[in-house]
C-alpha positions as CSV (number, residue, x, y, z in Angstrom):
1,X,0.0,0.0,0.0
2,X,2.8,2.4,0.9
3,X,4.4,1.8,-2.6
4,X,1.1,2.4,-4.3
5,X,0.6,5.6,-2.3
6,X,4.0,6.9,-3.2
7,X,3.6,6.0,-6.8
8,X,0.3,8.0,-6.8
9,X,2.0,11.0,-5.2
10,X,4.7,10.8,-7.9
11,X,2.1,10.8,-10.7
12,X,0.2,13.6,-9.1
13,X,3.4,15.7,-8.8
14,X,4.2,15.1,-12.4
15,X,0.7,16.0,-13.6
16,X,0.9,19.3,-11.7
17,X,4.5,20.1,-12.6
18,X,4.9,23.5,-14.2
19,X,6.6,23.9,-17.6
20,X,9.9,25.7,-17.1
21,X,10.2,28.4,-19.8
22,X,13.0,30.8,-20.3
23,X,12.9,33.6,-22.8
24,X,15.7,35.9,-24.1
25,X,13.8,39.1,-23.4
26,X,11.1,40.4,-21.0
27,X,8.4,41.1,-23.6
28,X,8.6,37.4,-24.6
29,X,8.3,36.4,-20.9
30,X,5.2,38.5,-20.5
31,X,3.6,36.9,-23.6
32,X,4.4,33.4,-22.2
33,X,2.9,34.2,-18.9
34,X,-0.3,35.4,-20.6
35,X,-0.7,32.1,-22.5
36,X,0.7,29.8,-19.9
37,X,-0.9,31.1,-16.9
38,X,-0.3,29.0,-13.7
39,X,1.0,26.1,-15.8
40,X,4.3,27.7,-16.5
41,X,7.3,29.1,-14.7
42,X,8.9,31.9,-16.7
43,X,12.3,33.7,-16.6
44,X,13.7,36.3,-19.0
45,X,17.5,36.0,-19.4
46,X,18.2,39.6,-20.5
47,X,17.8,42.9,-18.6
48,X,15.6,45.5,-20.3
49,X,18.1,48.1,-19.4
50,X,20.8,46.7,-21.6
51,X,21.4,46.7,-25.4
52,X,19.5,43.6,-26.6
53,X,22.3,42.9,-29.1
54,X,25.0,42.7,-26.4
55,X,23.7,40.9,-23.3
56,X,26.5,39.6,-21.1
57,X,26.3,35.8,-21.2
58,X,26.7,35.4,-17.4
59,X,27.5,31.8,-16.1
60,X,24.7,32.3,-13.5
61,X,22.2,32.0,-16.4
62,X,23.4,28.5,-17.3
63,X,21.6,26.5,-14.5
64,X,18.3,28.1,-15.6
65,X,18.9,27.0,-19.1
66,X,20.0,23.5,-18.1
67,X,16.6,22.7,-16.5
68,X,14.3,24.5,-19.0
69,X,11.7,22.7,-20.9
70,X,11.3,25.5,-23.5
71,X,13.3,28.5,-24.8
72,X,11.7,31.3,-26.6
73,X,13.9,33.7,-28.5
74,X,13.4,36.9,-30.5
75,X,15.5,35.5,-33.4
76,X,16.4,37.4,-36.6
77,X,20.0,37.4,-35.3
78,X,19.3,39.6,-32.3
79,X,20.8,37.0,-29.8
80,X,23.6,35.9,-32.1
81,X,26.3,37.6,-30.1
82,X,25.4,36.2,-26.7
83,X,23.0,33.2,-26.7
84,X,25.0,30.4,-28.5
85,X,27.8,30.2,-25.8
86,X,25.1,29.8,-23.1
87,X,23.3,27.1,-25.1
88,X,26.4,25.2,-25.5
89,X,27.3,25.2,-21.9
90,X,23.8,24.4,-20.7
91,X,23.9,20.9,-22.2
92,X,20.1,20.8,-22.6
93,X,18.9,19.0,-25.7
94,X,15.3,20.0,-25.0
95,X,15.9,23.7,-26.0
96,X,18.5,23.4,-28.8
97,X,17.5,24.7,-32.3
98,X,15.4,22.1,-34.0
99,X,14.0,20.6,-30.9
100,X,10.3,20.9,-29.8
101,X,11.3,23.2,-26.9
102,X,13.1,25.7,-29.1
103,X,10.9,28.6,-30.2
104,X,12.1,31.3,-32.6
105,X,9.4,34.0,-32.6
106,X,10.8,35.7,-35.7
107,X,9.6,32.7,-37.8
108,X,6.0,34.0,-37.7
109,X,6.9,37.7,-38.4
110,X,7.1,39.5,-41.7
111,X,10.5,41.1,-41.2
112,X,11.3,44.6,-42.5
113,X,14.6,46.0,-43.9
114,X,16.0,42.8,-45.4
115,X,19.4,43.8,-46.8
116,X,20.1,43.3,-50.5
117,X,23.7,42.5,-49.6
118,X,25.4,41.6,-46.3
119,X,28.8,43.3,-45.8
120,X,30.6,45.1,-43.0
121,X,30.6,48.1,-45.3
122,X,26.9,48.4,-44.4
123,X,27.5,48.3,-40.7
124,X,26.1,45.7,-38.3
125,X,23.3,44.6,-40.6
126,X,21.1,41.6,-39.8
127,X,20.8,39.2,-42.8
128,X,17.3,38.1,-41.9
129,X,16.0,41.7,-41.5
130,X,15.3,44.2,-38.8
131,X,15.0,42.2,-35.5
132,X,13.1,44.8,-33.6
133,X,9.7,43.6,-34.6
134,X,8.3,43.6,-31.0
135,X,7.9,47.4,-31.3
136,X,4.7,46.7,-33.3
137,X,2.1,45.7,-30.8
138,X,0.2,43.7,-33.5
139,X,3.0,41.3,-33.8
140,X,2.2,40.1,-30.2
141,X,-0.8,38.3,-31.6
142,X,1.3,36.1,-33.8
143,X,3.8,35.4,-31.0
144,X,1.1,34.4,-28.5
145,X,-0.4,32.0,-31.0
146,X,3.1,30.4,-31.6
147,X,3.7,30.1,-27.8
148,X,0.3,28.4,-27.3
149,X,1.1,26.0,-30.1
150,X,4.5,25.1,-28.6
151,X,3.2,24.8,-25.1
152,X,0.4,22.4,-26.3
153,X,3.1,20.3,-28.0
154,X,5.3,20.1,-24.9
155,X,2.4,19.7,-22.4
156,X,-0.5,18.1,-24.3
157,X,-2.3,17.2,-21.1
158,X,-3.2,20.9,-20.6
159,X,-4.0,21.7,-24.2
160,X,-7.5,22.9,-23.4
161,X,-6.1,25.3,-20.7
162,X,-3.6,26.8,-23.0
163,X,-6.3,27.3,-25.7
164,X,-8.6,28.9,-23.2
165,X,-5.7,31.2,-21.9
166,X,-4.9,32.2,-25.5
167,X,-8.5,33.0,-26.3
168,X,-8.9,35.2,-23.2
169,X,-5.6,37.0,-23.9
170,X,-6.3,37.7,-27.5
171,X,-9.8,39.0,-26.8
172,X,-8.2,41.5,-24.3
173,X,-5.3,42.3,-26.6
174,X,-7.4,42.9,-29.7
175,X,-9.6,45.3,-27.7
176,X,-6.5,47.1,-26.5
177,X,-5.2,47.3,-30.1
178,X,-8.4,48.8,-31.4
179,X,-8.2,51.6,-28.7
180,X,-4.5,52.0,-29.1
181,X,-4.6,52.3,-32.9
182,X,-7.2,55.0,-32.6
183,X,-5.1,57.0,-30.2
184,X,-2.0,56.7,-32.4
185,X,-4.0,58.2,-35.3
186,X,-3.1,61.7,-34.2
187,X,0.6,61.0,-34.8
188,X,0.3,59.9,-38.4
189,X,2.5,61.9,-40.7
190,X,4.8,63.0,-38.0
191,X,8.5,63.2,-39.0
192,X,11.3,62.0,-36.6
193,X,14.9,61.0,-36.5
194,X,16.0,58.0,-34.5
195,X,19.3,57.1,-33.0
196,X,19.3,53.5,-34.2
197,X,16.7,51.9,-36.5
198,X,15.0,50.4,-33.5
199,X,11.4,51.8,-33.9
200,X,10.9,51.1,-37.6
201,X,8.1,48.6,-37.0
202,X,6.1,51.0,-34.7
203,X,6.7,53.9,-37.0
204,X,5.5,52.0,-40.1
205,X,2.4,50.7,-38.3
206,X,1.3,54.2,-37.3
207,X,2.3,56.2,-40.4
208,X,5.2,58.1,-38.8
209,X,8.1,59.0,-41.0
210,X,11.7,58.2,-39.9
211,X,13.7,60.6,-41.9
212,X,17.2,59.4,-40.9
213,X,19.3,57.9,-38.1
214,X,21.9,59.4,-35.9
215,X,24.0,56.3,-36.6
216,X,25.3,56.7,-40.1
217,X,25.1,52.9,-40.4
218,X,23.7,50.3,-38.0
219,X,26.0,49.8,-35.0
220,X,28.4,52.6,-36.2
221,X,28.9,55.6,-33.9
222,X,28.0,59.0,-35.4
223,X,30.8,61.0,-36.8
224,X,31.1,64.8,-36.6
225,X,30.5,65.0,-40.4
226,X,27.3,62.9,-40.3
227,X,26.1,64.8,-37.3
228,X,26.5,68.2,-39.0
229,X,24.8,66.8,-42.2
230,X,21.9,65.5,-40.1
231,X,21.4,68.9,-38.5
232,X,21.2,70.5,-41.9
233,X,18.6,67.8,-43.1
234,X,16.5,68.3,-40.0
235,X,16.4,72.0,-40.4
236,X,15.4,71.7,-44.1
237,X,12.7,69.2,-43.3
238,X,11.4,70.8,-40.2
239,X,12.0,67.8,-38.0
240,X,11.7,68.6,-34.2
241,X,11.7,65.1,-32.7
242,X,14.6,62.7,-32.0
243,X,13.8,59.2,-30.8
244,X,16.4,58.0,-28.4
245,X,16.6,54.5,-26.8
246,X,17.7,53.9,-23.2
247,X,21.0,52.1,-23.9
248,X,22.9,54.2,-26.6
249,X,24.8,57.4,-25.6
250,X,22.5,60.4,-25.5
251,X,25.1,63.1,-25.9
252,X,24.8,63.3,-29.7
253,X,21.0,63.5,-29.7
254,X,21.1,66.3,-27.1
255,X,23.7,68.2,-29.1
256,X,21.6,68.0,-32.3
257,X,18.5,69.0,-30.4
258,X,20.2,72.1,-28.9
259,X,21.2,73.3,-32.4
260,X,17.7,73.2,-33.9
261,X,15.4,73.5,-31.0
262,X,14.3,69.8,-31.2
263,X,13.2,67.5,-28.4
264,X,14.8,64.2,-27.5
265,X,12.3,61.6,-26.5
266,X,13.6,58.5,-24.7
267,X,11.4,55.5,-25.7
268,X,11.5,52.0,-24.2
269,X,12.5,49.1,-26.4
270,X,11.2,46.3,-24.1
271,X,8.9,45.8,-21.1
272,X,10.7,47.2,-18.1
273,X,13.1,49.5,-20.0
274,X,11.6,52.6,-18.5
275,X,9.6,53.4,-15.4
276,X,5.9,52.6,-15.8
277,X,6.4,50.1,-18.6
278,X,6.4,46.9,-16.6
279,X,3.6,45.1,-18.5
280,X,3.0,44.5,-22.3
281,X,0.2,47.0,-22.3
282,X,1.9,49.7,-20.3
283,X,5.1,49.2,-22.5
284,X,3.3,50.3,-25.6
285,X,1.3,53.0,-23.8
286,X,4.5,54.5,-22.6
287,X,5.8,54.8,-26.1
288,X,2.5,56.5,-27.2
289,X,2.4,58.8,-24.2
290,X,6.0,60.0,-24.8
291,X,5.8,60.3,-28.5
292,X,2.3,61.6,-29.0
293,X,1.8,63.7,-25.9
């Protein structure tokens, strides 16, 4: 009887075991939480305060990856500089590329800015396209559906629960999108300059024109010559708004703004990047509030 009782306890613990999910970035973790609910345990590897291209692959992250059932990445080359060494040292076949537990969210996204040629002469270009697609809130719908599909494959016993969670989340999110899109309508046609081509998806979605970038090429620091040329262009086009992210240097943007009477607006690139943007909804609302105030 004792053996039978212990066996039943073991089966019960297995049936209620949570799926361990790690994500590369916080916005992915928030999406997984929405779909997985109480059935998942989620941890984001990267800090939203850091440049997503250059996360430090700390050894302390390896234990989390070693026991994970599922890994969700942004993809499109965004993690190429820091994730592979961690995957190699984690020795976890469940989350390696090609496995059921490996989820590349970029595979369900129509990527922008695909280069016609890949060369260092063009800066730090991403061969697959611009990886910052999370800035378009409509892409969260596709990501959530992919996450649900993968969770159901890993944990088929709770398929109905994941489908229900997905349905509830999409109902809330689509209602949010309808309201958000209406609010963003007042920014259509606005002209901006951005430090890095980080906000292209958001700007395209809402009809905002990105005239140029402070970086002369992706990942290349601005030169004096490029900065002076950019000041002349902004004066000519009447551009008074510079979009600055939280992790690049801000001195250049402030210098340009001081010369033409422009404003520098710091926008978050991920959930938690700025104060008051600690959920998916508040992340996008923070962008709208700062940009279209």
